[in-house]
N, C-alpha and C positions, 0 to 999 in steps of 0.2 A: 444446472449444477452451481453450487455456491462454494466460495472459499472464504472462511471466516465470516460468513454472513453476507459477503458481497455478492450481489446478483449481476450488476452491470458496472463496468468501470470505463470511464473516459480518461485517457492517459496522454499526457504530453511528456514523454520520457526525456526529451532534451532539456526541459525546464524543471524536471522533477515535480511536476504539478499534476494533480488528478482529482477527480470527483467520482464517487461511487454511490450506488443505491445499495443500502444495507438493510437486511431483514433479520431481526433478532429471533433466535429460536426460543421456544417456550422452555422455561426451567422445569426440572423434575419437581414433582409435587412435594417431595420430602426436603427440598432445599429452602432455606429461609434467608436469602441474601437481600440486602437493601438494593444493591445493583450487582447482579451476578458477574463474576470476574470475566467470564467468556463474553458477556455483553460489552464490557469495557474493552476487551481485546478486539471484538468485532468493530466497534466504533473507531478505535485508533489504528487498526491494522493497515489502513491505506498508506500510512506514512512509510512503513517498511516495504510494502508492496511496490510503491513507486520507485524506491531506490534499488530494489533487487530484481525488477522485471527484466533488465538488460535488453531493452528494445532500442537503445540509443547507442551513441558513440562513447558512453561512459564505459570504463574499463570492465570487461566481463571477468577478469581475474581477481576482482575485488568483490567482497560481500559486505553488507552493512548489518551490524548487530546492534540491537537496542541498547541504549545507554541510559534509558529512563526518561522521565518527564518532570517538569517543574511543578505543574499543578493540573488538576482535573476538576471541573466544575459542571454541575448539572443544574439547569434552571427549571427542568420539568422531568417528571417521572417517565422513564422509558417503558414501552409496552411490547410484549412479545407479538410477533407476526406483523407488526407495523413496519412500513418501509420508511427509512430515514435516508437523507442524503448527507454524505460526508465530503469534505474538501480539505486538501492539503497542498502546500507548496513548500518543499524542502530546499534549504540553501546551505552551501558550505560556510562553516564558521571560519573566522580568521585562523590561520595556521593549517587549514586543510585537513585536519584529522577527524573532525566531527562535522556532521550534517544535522541541521536543526530546522524545526518548523512548528507551526501550530496546526492542529486538526480541529475543524469545525464540524459540528453535527447539526443539521437543519431538520426541522419538521415544517414542511411547506416553505415559507419564506422567513421563518423565525429560527434564530440560533438557539438551540436548547442545551448544547454541551460544548465545552472547549477543553482540549488538551493544550496546555501552554508549554512551550519549550521541549517538545518531543525531540530527543537527540539520539543519533545513531553514530557509531564509530565504524570506520571502514577498516577492514583487515584483509590481507591476502587470502584468497580462496584456499590456497595450499595449507594455511594455518588451520582453517576451519575443517578441512578434509583430514588433518591429523587428529584433531580433537573428536570429530564425528565422522569416521571413515564411511565412505559410500559403500553400499553392499556390492555393487558391481562397477567396473570402470566405466566412466562416461567422459565423453569429450565435450568441450565447450561448444554449444550450438553456435554462438557468435563467431568463434574462431574458425569454424568449418564452413562458413558462408562467405563466398567471395565478396569484396567490397561493393561490386555493382549490384548483387542480390540484396545486400543489406540496405543500400540506397533505395532500391525498388520497394522493399518491405516498409521503409519509413514513409514512402509516398503513397502506399496502397491504402485502400479503405479499411473497413473494420477487420480486425484480426481476432482469432480465438486463441486464448492461452488458458490451459487447464480448465476448459469449459466456460470460461468467462468471456463475455463479449466485450472486446476492446474496440472502441470506435473513435473517430475523429469528430470533434465538435465544430460546427460552423462558427467562426469567430463573430459573425453578425448576430448570432442568437443572444437573447438576454441572459 
């Protein structure tokens, strides 16, 4: 299963850092984009995923909403069906309202695309629920898990979220 083209995600939720294998879907034959917008979304989506996954001690009552990006550059033409690797590390900006980072897209060992200054604003989940009400009541998964279970989950091996394989990377790997 894929989510926004992401096949596999390696996530460090405490540092808001992640890398993902992304496969771009083929565009419809009647579309004439230079770069299809859903490919742009697939390449940059890891930035929001790492913030909203809530596998860490970050506040699950907060959601992160895209605030835009400064620039997007491609050094090479993207191809459908090809696997790319994306990387991001998000950091809080001074003032604590915004979180920002750069998303890199690799083909092998070469950087072929960069989103500079990807920014998200954090807002209370209650505000988002008023704007986009949920269809049925749901409780926060993180709030319902005792602290000892949350600690076990962080120490555990690979986890599956929405069909994505989330694993821990050996720090000694290149």
